[in-house]
N, C-alpha and C positions, 0 to 999 in steps of 0.2 A: 749284327754288331751289338755288343753289350755296352750300355752306358750306366753310369752310377751317379746318384745325387745324394747329398746330405740335406735333409730338411730339418729346420728348427722351427717348431710351431709354438707361437706365443698366444696367450689369452687364457680363458678358462678351459684348460685342456687336460687337467689331471682330475681324477675322481669322477669322470664322466664316460668311462669306457673307451677312451681314445685308443689306447694300446690294443685292446681286444679287437675293436672294429678295424683298426689298421691291419692287423694280421689277417682278418677275414677278407678285406679288400685286396690286399697284396696277393694272397693265395688265389683269389678269383681272377686277378689280372695276370698271374704267372710271374710276379715280381719276387725276387729273392732279397734277403737282407734281414734287418732287425729294427725294433722300435724299443725305446726306453724313456722313462721319466727322468728328468734331471732335477737336481736339488734346487735350481732357481725357478721351478714351476713350469718350465717348458717341456715339450716332448721332442725327442730327437729321433729321426728316422734315417736309416741308411737303406736306400732302395737301388737295386740294380736289375737290369734285364733289357728287353727290347725298348727302344726309344719311346714308342707309342704307349707301351704299358707303364713305363716309369712316369711319363707325362700325365697319364690318366690318374695314377696314384697321387701325383703332385697336385693335380686339380682337386681331387677328393680331399686331400689334407688341408686345402685352403678353407674348408668349412668343417670337415670332420663329421662325427656322429651328431645326432639331433641335439643332445644336451650340451655340446661344446659351443664355445664362442671364440673363434679364432680372430685375433686382432692383427696378427702379422705372421707371415711365413717367409723365413729366410731360406734361400735355395743356393746351394753351392755344388758345382760339379766336383766330383771326387773320383778316386781310383776304385775300380771294382775289387771287391774282396773275395770274389769267387765263392759266394755263399750258395748253399743249397737249401732251398726252402726259405721260409720267413719265420723269425722267432721273436718272442718278447723277452727282453733282457731286464734284469733287475737294476 
């Protein structure tokens, strides 16, 4: 069964390789979706796939790559977009 989550990551999350490493983690876990920087300084992630894999990506996003400093992670269940692969959006 495919689940989907929208993650909104707050803190020092832009300019630290967050999108790049999110793509690597998502691909490693077999999660589909996308990641993008938002104008308000947050990073938004749409993740879909097996429950366990999406949960693992969510856990990873709660701290992100080494240079990030995540202060808050908002998690919302959403509808799968039937993505194939994981991409970085502008």
